[in-house]
TORFISE-578601 format. One record per residue (C-alpha): residue number from 1; x, y, z; residue in one letter; chain. Coordinates in Angstrom, 3 decimals, padded with zeros to 6 digits. Each point is the difference from the previous one (the first is absolute). Example, Ala and Ser with C-alpha at 12.3 -4.5 7.8 and 13.67 -1.06 7.14 Angstrom:
BEGIN
i:1&u:012.300&v:-004.500&w:007.800&aa:A&ch:A
i:2&u:001.370&v:003.440&w:-000.660&aa:S&ch:A
***
This chain:
BEGIN
i:1&u:013.666&v:-006.093&w:-062.448&aa:M&ch:A
i:2&u:003.218&v:001.130&w:-001.690&aa:T&ch:A
i:3&u:000.891&v:-001.984&w:-003.106&aa:D&ch:A
i:4&u:003.230&v:-002.022&w:000.228&aa:P&ch:A
i:5&u:003.032&v:001.541&w:-001.646&aa:I&ch:A
i:6&u:001.423&v:-003.486&w:-000.605&aa:L&ch:A
i:7&u:-002.020&v:-003.184&w:-000.390&aa:K&ch:A
i:8&u:001.153&v:-003.606&w:-000.366&aa:M&ch:A
i:9&u:-002.647&v:-002.385&w:-001.294&aa:N&ch:A
i:10&u:000.684&v:-003.744&w:000.180&aa:G&ch:A
i:11&u:003.759&v:000.150&w:-000.586&aa:L&ch:A
i:12&u:001.612&v:-003.374&w:-000.643&aa:S&ch:A
i:13&u:003.517&v:-000.751&w:-001.172&aa:K&ch:A
i:14&u:001.640&v:-003.284&w:-000.944&aa:R&ch:A
i:15&u:003.709&v:-000.597&w:-000.485&aa:F&ch:A
i:16&u:-000.026&v:-003.385&w:-001.712&aa:G&ch:A
i:17&u:-001.769&v:-002.294&w:002.447&aa:G&ch:A
i:18&u:000.343&v:002.404&w:002.918&aa:V&ch:A
i:19&u:-003.005&v:002.141&w:000.931&aa:K&ch:A
i:20&u:001.561&v:003.180&w:001.371&aa:A&ch:A
i:21&u:-003.362&v:001.796&w:000.279&aa:L&ch:A
i:22&u:-003.456&v:-001.554&w:000.257&aa:K&ch:A
i:23&u:-002.998&v:002.237&w:-000.718&aa:D&ch:A
i:24&u:001.098&v:002.965&w:002.155&aa:V&ch:A
i:25&u:-002.313&v:003.028&w:000.108&aa:S&ch:A
i:26&u:000.330&v:003.199&w:002.018&aa:F&ch:A
i:27&u:-000.485&v:003.745&w:-000.258&aa:D&ch:A
i:28&u:002.286&v:002.910&w:000.880&aa:V&ch:A
i:29&u:-001.711&v:003.277&w:000.797&aa:F&ch:A
i:30&u:001.413&v:003.538&w:-000.367&aa:P&ch:A
i:31&u:002.100&v:000.899&w:003.030&aa:G&ch:A
i:32&u:000.371&v:-003.608&w:001.162&aa:D&ch:A
i:33&u:003.117&v:-001.483&w:001.490&aa:V&ch:A
i:34&u:-000.698&v:-003.664&w:-000.737&aa:L&ch:A
i:35&u:002.403&v:-002.561&w:001.409&aa:G&ch:A
i:36&u:000.394&v:-003.354&w:-001.743&aa:I&ch:A
i:37&u:001.607&v:-002.658&w:002.159&aa:I&ch:A
i:38&u:000.628&v:-003.726&w:-000.168&aa:G&ch:A
i:39&u:002.789&v:-002.560&w:000.179&aa:P&ch:A
i:40&u:002.708&v:-000.260&w:-002.629&aa:N&ch:A
i:41&u:-001.433&v:-001.408&w:-003.209&aa:G&ch:A
i:42&u:-003.548&v:001.093&w:000.768&aa:S&ch:A
i:43&u:-000.305&v:002.101&w:-003.169&aa:G&ch:A
i:44&u:000.600&v:003.526&w:001.296&aa:K&ch:A
i:45&u:002.569&v:001.119&w:-002.563&aa:T&ch:A
i:46&u:-001.903&v:-001.826&w:-002.747&aa:T&ch:A
i:47&u:-002.958&v:002.283&w:000.735&aa:I&ch:A
i:48&u:002.252&v:003.065&w:-000.260&aa:V&ch:A
i:49&u:001.390&v:-001.238&w:-003.306&aa:N&ch:A
i:50&u:-003.507&v:-000.632&w:-001.378&aa:C&ch:A
i:51&u:-001.182&v:003.475&w:001.017&aa:I&ch:A
i:52&u:003.017&v:001.803&w:-001.447&aa:T&ch:A
i:53&u:000.240&v:-001.954&w:-003.251&aa:G&ch:A
i:54&u:003.199&v:-001.950&w:000.614&aa:F&ch:A
i:55&u:-001.940&v:-003.218&w:-000.442&aa:I&ch:A
i:56&u:-003.432&v:-000.693&w:-001.480&aa:K&ch:A
i:57&u:-002.512&v:-001.928&w:002.107&aa:P&ch:A
i:58&u:-001.193&v:-003.327&w:-001.320&aa:T&ch:A
i:59&u:-003.542&v:001.180&w:000.682&aa:S&ch:A
i:60&u:-001.719&v:002.893&w:001.728&aa:G&ch:A
i:61&u:000.125&v:003.752&w:-000.451&aa:K&ch:A
i:62&u:001.727&v:003.059&w:001.475&aa:V&ch:A
i:63&u:-001.839&v:003.330&w:-000.114&aa:F&ch:A
i:64&u:001.378&v:003.463&w:000.730&aa:F&ch:A
i:65&u:-002.648&v:002.695&w:000.359&aa:R&ch:A
i:66&u:-002.420&v:-002.296&w:-001.808&aa:G&ch:A
i:67&u:002.317&v:-000.616&w:-002.980&aa:K&ch:A
i:68&u:001.193&v:-003.494&w:-000.799&aa:D&ch:A
i:69&u:003.809&v:000.094&w:000.218&aa:I&ch:A
i:70&u:000.526&v:-003.774&w:-000.016&aa:T&ch:A
i:71&u:003.162&v:-000.910&w:-001.858&aa:G&ch:A
i:72&u:000.914&v:003.533&w:-001.040&aa:R&ch:A
i:73&u:003.753&v:000.681&w:-000.155&aa:P&ch:A
i:74&u:001.565&v:001.236&w:003.254&aa:P&ch:A
i:75&u:000.911&v:003.405&w:-001.425&aa:H&ch:A
i:76&u:-003.596&v:000.573&w:-001.105&aa:K&ch:A
i:77&u:-001.322&v:-000.871&w:003.461&aa:I&ch:A
i:78&u:002.597&v:002.245&w:001.650&aa:A&ch:A
i:79&u:-001.015&v:002.798&w:-002.374&aa:D&ch:A
i:80&u:-003.552&v:-000.297&w:001.384&aa:M&ch:A
i:81&u:001.312&v:000.606&w:003.523&aa:G&ch:A
i:82&u:000.414&v:-003.541&w:001.373&aa:V&ch:A
i:83&u:003.601&v:-000.349&w:001.197&aa:T&ch:A
i:84&u:001.956&v:-002.547&w:002.009&aa:R&ch:A
i:85&u:003.181&v:-000.653&w:001.915&aa:T&ch:A
i:86&u:001.937&v:-003.244&w:-000.292&aa:F&ch:A
i:87&u:000.897&v:-002.436&w:002.751&aa:Q&ch:A
i:88&u:003.366&v:-000.451&w:-001.713&aa:V&ch:A
i:89&u:000.816&v:003.615&w:-000.727&aa:M&ch:A
i:90&u:000.569&v:001.008&w:-003.624&aa:R&ch:A
i:91&u:001.675&v:003.407&w:-000.151&aa:P&ch:A
i:92&u:002.538&v:001.081&w:-002.574&aa:Y&ch:A
i:93&u:002.967&v:-000.899&w:002.184&aa:Y&ch:A
i:94&u:002.577&v:001.613&w:-002.286&aa:S&ch:A
i:95&u:-001.678&v:003.437&w:000.205&aa:L&ch:A
i:96&u:-000.077&v:002.567&w:002.795&aa:P&ch:A
i:97&u:-003.105&v:-000.346&w:002.161&aa:A&ch:A
i:98&u:-001.679&v:003.155&w:-001.299&aa:Y&ch:A
i:99&u:000.337&v:-001.119&w:-003.637&aa:K&ch:A
i:100&u:-002.217&v:-002.990&w:000.824&aa:N&ch:A
i:101&u:-002.773&v:002.606&w:000.292&aa:L&ch:A
i:102&u:000.999&v:002.174&w:-002.945&aa:V&ch:A
i:103&u:-000.846&v:-002.956&w:-002.281&aa:I&ch:A
i:104&u:-003.681&v:-000.390&w:001.106&aa:P&ch:A
i:105&u:-000.341&v:003.797&w:000.008&aa:L&ch:A
i:106&u:000.365&v:-000.212&w:-003.800&aa:F&ch:A
i:107&u:-002.974&v:-002.389&w:-000.200&aa:S&ch:A
i:108&u:-003.269&v:001.037&w:-001.671&aa:P&ch:A
i:109&u:-001.828&v:-000.161&w:003.339&aa:R&ch:A
i:110&u:002.487&v:002.284&w:001.758&aa:A&ch:A
i:111&u:-000.230&v:002.454&w:-002.894&aa:K&ch:A
i:112&u:-003.798&v:000.010&w:000.293&aa:R&ch:A
i:113&u:-000.137&v:000.312&w:003.791&aa:T&ch:A
i:114&u:003.137&v:001.990&w:000.739&aa:G&ch:A
i:115&u:001.331&v:-002.818&w:002.169&aa:G&ch:A
i:116&u:-000.211&v:-000.260&w:003.771&aa:W&ch:A
i:117&u:-001.290&v:003.319&w:001.381&aa:R&ch:A
i:118&u:000.517&v:001.356&w:-003.494&aa:G&ch:A
i:119&u:-001.986&v:002.761&w:-001.583&aa:G&ch:A
i:120&u:000.879&v:-000.909&w:-003.552&aa:G&ch:A
i:121&u:003.496&v:001.511&w:000.067&aa:N&ch:A
i:122&u:002.614&v:-002.672&w:-000.647&aa:L&ch:A
i:123&u:002.649&v:002.395&w:-001.216&aa:G&ch:A
i:124&u:002.626&v:-001.045&w:002.558&aa:N&ch:A
i:125&u:-000.462&v:-003.705&w:000.507&aa:R&ch:A
i:126&u:003.173&v:-000.350&w:002.044&aa:Q&ch:A
i:127&u:-001.336&v:002.441&w:002.598&aa:T&ch:A
i:128&u:-003.380&v:-001.759&w:000.071&aa:I&ch:A
i:129&u:001.707&v:-003.393&w:000.403&aa:A&ch:A
i:130&u:002.052&v:001.221&w:002.957&aa:I&ch:A
i:131&u:-003.095&v:001.603&w:001.552&aa:D&ch:A
i:132&u:-001.832&v:-003.336&w:-000.197&aa:I&ch:A
i:133&u:002.908&v:-001.837&w:001.605&aa:L&ch:A
i:134&u:000.147&v:002.517&w:002.820&aa:E&ch:A
i:135&u:-003.759&v:-000.240&w:000.403&aa:D&ch:A
i:136&u:000.195&v:-003.748&w:000.670&aa:I&ch:A
i:137&u:002.917&v:000.118&w:002.427&aa:G&ch:A
i:138&u:003.306&v:000.627&w:-001.768&aa:F&ch:A
i:139&u:001.844&v:002.544&w:002.128&aa:E&ch:A
i:140&u:-000.555&v:003.537&w:-001.212&aa:R&ch:A
i:141&u:003.041&v:001.790&w:-001.387&aa:D&ch:A
i:142&u:002.071&v:-003.198&w:000.182&aa:S&ch:A
i:143&u:002.064&v:-001.703&w:-002.679&aa:Y&ch:A
i:144&u:-002.005&v:-003.238&w:000.228&aa:I&ch:A
i:145&u:-002.325&v:000.711&w:-002.996&aa:P&ch:A
i:146&u:003.125&v:000.336&w:-002.140&aa:F&ch:A
i:147&u:001.627&v:-003.233&w:001.170&aa:K&ch:A
i:148&u:000.157&v:-002.971&w:-002.340&aa:K&ch:A
i:149&u:-003.055&v:-002.114&w:000.710&aa:T&ch:A
i:150&u:002.036&v:-003.190&w:000.412&aa:S&ch:A
i:151&u:001.651&v:001.528&w:003.086&aa:T&ch:A
i:152&u:-003.255&v:000.699&w:001.853&aa:L&ch:A
i:153&u:-001.107&v:-002.202&w:002.926&aa:P&ch:A
i:154&u:-003.327&v:-001.847&w:-000.053&aa:T&ch:A
i:155&u:-001.897&v:002.708&w:001.878&aa:G&ch:A
i:156&u:000.725&v:002.581&w:-002.673&aa:Y&ch:A
i:157&u:-000.686&v:-002.453&w:-002.817&aa:L&ch:A
i:158&u:-003.455&v:-000.738&w:001.434&aa:K&ch:A
i:159&u:-000.739&v:003.730&w:000.111&aa:R&ch:A
i:160&u:001.321&v:000.365&w:-003.538&aa:L&ch:A
i:161&u:-002.542&v:-002.613&w:-001.129&aa:E&ch:A
i:162&u:-002.791&v:002.135&w:001.483&aa:L&ch:A
i:163&u:001.481&v:003.152&w:-001.474&aa:A&ch:A
i:164&u:-000.047&v:-001.468&w:-003.514&aa:R&ch:A
i:165&u:-003.712&v:-000.672&w:000.454&aa:C&ch:A
i:166&u:-000.600&v:003.544&w:001.260&aa:L&ch:A
i:167&u:001.737&v:001.472&w:-003.026&aa:A&ch:A
i:168&u:-003.017&v:-001.172&w:-002.024&aa:L&ch:A
i:169&u:-002.491&v:001.681&w:002.361&aa:K&ch:A
i:170&u:-001.803&v:-003.317&w:000.540&aa:P&ch:A
i:171&u:-003.513&v:-000.702&w:001.135&aa:E&ch:A
i:172&u:001.025&v:-003.404&w:001.387&aa:I&ch:A
i:173&u:003.294&v:-001.338&w:001.341&aa:I&ch:A
i:174&u:000.310&v:-003.754&w:000.506&aa:I&ch:A
i:175&u:002.822&v:-000.636&w:002.466&aa:C&ch:A
i:176&u:001.547&v:-003.472&w:-000.180&aa:D&ch:A
i:177&u:001.608&v:-000.519&w:003.419&aa:E&ch:A
i:178&u:001.201&v:003.560&w:000.411&aa:V&ch:A
i:179&u:001.017&v:-000.705&w:003.638&aa:F&ch:A
i:180&u:002.025&v:-003.106&w:-000.873&aa:S&ch:A
i:181&u:003.695&v:000.211&w:000.846&aa:G&ch:A
i:182&u:-000.321&v:003.212&w:001.994&aa:L&ch:A
i:183&u:001.165&v:000.591&w:003.551&aa:S&ch:A
i:184&u:-002.534&v:000.888&w:002.674&aa:M&ch:A
i:185&u:001.041&v:003.663&w:-000.128&aa:S&ch:A
i:186&u:-000.362&v:000.057&w:-003.795&aa:E&ch:A
i:187&u:-003.448&v:-001.565&w:000.238&aa:I&ch:A
i:188&u:-000.968&v:002.533&w:002.674&aa:A&ch:A
i:189&u:000.766&v:002.788&w:-002.456&aa:S&ch:A
i:190&u:-001.808&v:-001.727&w:-002.895&aa:M&ch:A
i:191&u:-003.327&v:-000.411&w:001.830&aa:V&ch:A
i:192&u:-000.743&v:003.751&w:000.201&aa:P&ch:A
i:193&u:001.020&v:000.337&w:-003.661&aa:L&ch:A
i:194&u:-002.653&v:-002.558&w:-000.994&aa:I&ch:A
i:195&u:-002.540&v:001.813&w:002.177&aa:E&ch:A
i:196&u:000.864&v:003.323&w:-001.604&aa:R&ch:A
i:197&u:-000.377&v:-001.384&w:-003.526&aa:L&ch:A
i:198&u:-003.459&v:-001.262&w:000.950&aa:Q&ch:A
i:199&u:-000.889&v:003.399&w:001.469&aa:D&ch:A
i:200&u:001.012&v:001.577&w:-003.296&aa:E&ch:A
i:201&u:-002.525&v:-002.097&w:-001.900&aa:G&ch:A
i:202&u:002.025&v:-002.972&w:-001.238&aa:I&ch:A
i:203&u:-001.629&v:-003.415&w:000.261&aa:T&ch:A
i:204&u:002.445&v:-002.630&w:001.252&aa:I&ch:A
i:205&u:000.105&v:-003.790&w:-000.199&aa:V&ch:A
i:206&u:002.680&v:-001.596&w:002.172&aa:M&ch:A
i:207&u:001.325&v:-003.543&w:-000.359&aa:I&ch:A
i:208&u:001.724&v:-000.510&w:003.319&aa:E&ch:A
i:209&u:001.403&v:-002.489&w:002.510&aa:H&ch:A
i:210&u:000.714&v:002.604&w:002.701&aa:R&ch:A
i:211&u:-003.441&v:-000.210&w:001.572&aa:L&ch:A
i:212&u:000.522&v:002.307&w:002.956&aa:R&ch:A
i:213&u:001.009&v:002.865&w:-002.255&aa:E&ch:A
i:214&u:-002.606&v:-000.826&w:-002.640&aa:L&ch:A
i:215&u:-002.803&v:000.114&w:002.563&aa:F&ch:A
i:216&u:001.018&v:003.534&w:000.969&aa:Q&ch:A
i:217&u:-000.952&v:001.279&w:-003.450&aa:V&ch:A
i:218&u:-002.431&v:-002.477&w:-001.603&aa:A&ch:A
i:219&u:-003.731&v:000.575&w:000.360&aa:N&ch:A
i:220&u:-000.787&v:-003.377&w:-001.613&aa:R&ch:A
i:221&u:001.879&v:-003.280&w:-000.352&aa:V&ch:A
i:222&u:-000.462&v:-002.919&w:-002.395&aa:M&ch:A
i:223&u:001.536&v:-003.409&w:000.698&aa:V&ch:A
i:224&u:001.107&v:-002.389&w:-002.751&aa:L&ch:A
i:225&u:000.872&v:-003.657&w:000.449&aa:N&ch:A
i:226&u:000.997&v:-002.369&w:-002.840&aa:F&ch:A
i:227&u:-001.271&v:002.539&w:-002.517&aa:G&ch:A
i:228&u:-003.443&v:000.321&w:001.582&aa:E&ch:A
i:229&u:-001.558&v:002.865&w:001.919&aa:K&ch:A
i:230&u:-000.638&v:-001.064&w:003.583&aa:L&ch:A
i:231&u:-001.517&v:003.129&w:001.496&aa:I&ch:A
i:232&u:-000.117&v:003.785&w:-000.333&aa:E&ch:A
i:233&u:-000.766&v:002.533&w:002.727&aa:G&ch:A
i:234&u:001.501&v:002.244&w:002.631&aa:T&ch:A
i:235&u:003.362&v:-001.073&w:001.451&aa:P&ch:A
i:236&u:-001.601&v:-001.080&w:003.283&aa:L&ch:A
i:237&u:-002.762&v:-001.959&w:-001.718&aa:D&ch:A
i:238&u:002.496&v:-001.753&w:-002.250&aa:V&ch:A
i:239&u:002.352&v:-000.937&w:002.818&aa:M&ch:A
i:240&u:-002.851&v:-001.357&w:002.087&aa:A&ch:A
i:241&u:-001.150&v:-002.367&w:-002.760&aa:D&ch:A
i:242&u:000.586&v:-003.671&w:000.727&aa:K&ch:A
i:243&u:000.862&v:-000.845&w:-003.633&aa:K&ch:A
i:244&u:002.715&v:002.643&w:-000.004&aa:V&ch:A
i:245&u:001.508&v:-001.313&w:003.209&aa:K&ch:A
i:246&u:000.051&v:-003.558&w:-001.274&aa:E&ch:A
i:247&u:001.174&v:000.715&w:-003.540&aa:A&ch:A
i:248&u:002.525&v:002.746&w:000.511&aa:Y&ch:A
i:249&u:001.285&v:000.898&w:003.407&aa:F&ch:A
i:250&u:000.280&v:-002.486&w:002.834&aa:G&ch:A
i:251&u:-001.616&v:000.820&w:003.288&aa:S&ch:A
i:252&u:002.892&v:001.808&w:001.715&aa:E&ch:A
i:253&u:000.715&v:002.423&w:-002.850&aa:E&ch:A
i:254&u:-003.627&v:000.882&w:-000.597&aa:V&ch:A
i:255&u:-000.583&v:000.708&w:003.684&aa:E&ch:A
i:256&u:003.056&v:002.285&w:000.093&aa:E&ch:A
i:257&u:-001.108&v:001.970&w:-003.083&aa:V&ch:A
i:258&u:-003.592&v:000.265&w:001.267&aa:M&ch:A
i:259&u:001.222&v:001.382&w:003.320&aa:T&ch:A
i:260&u:001.982&v:002.658&w:-001.850&aa:Y&ch:A
i:261&u:-002.866&v:000.857&w:-002.357&aa:A&ch:A
***
């Protein structure tokens, strides 16, 4: 049995009197695409924040490759290869798109690894940044990488979030609703990108409400409800579970998604 690359052991988080997470445990294995689903307020983003160091759990531990990373600063966790996107995107809006990647290409991790597809040569970071953007769907030989980030539509901003992760040559990318706000055609182009990143050895955790699209790429799904783990398994097993139907979906929606899956 392969050891988990990421392990959550009894994570709990309180915000005052509110229990956002209640003793949640799960493993992520190398090469996984793990989907985490649940209604609004179920604790999905809280888990992401606990893993990536933006908040410290009240109790429980987070392990990356067997090392306890609980409560480490976000930049230290990112330097280990655990990266994330944000549901509310956080680029440098005042900079051109490509310069959002030049900044992480100066990081210690990028210098050690050579960056995405890098061989240790970071001499021309602007060229590498543009190559990464083109690799994740910015039109080749276009002016778009040079446009001010604040002028880009949501589809490009979502890709820019992924590109900033790739600049660090990550082992894990945690995607917080990467399909949110996209048109159907934009989502259709994002799905093969996620599949390609998995094929290239990146482990992916996806927090997502777009279940149809998530089930195209996820090999396992975990369901949260009121901060507690309901079930974990294959998409079909999860959707067939009575607790999931009662707690999350409503009979008509779950039947529609199951038919698609």
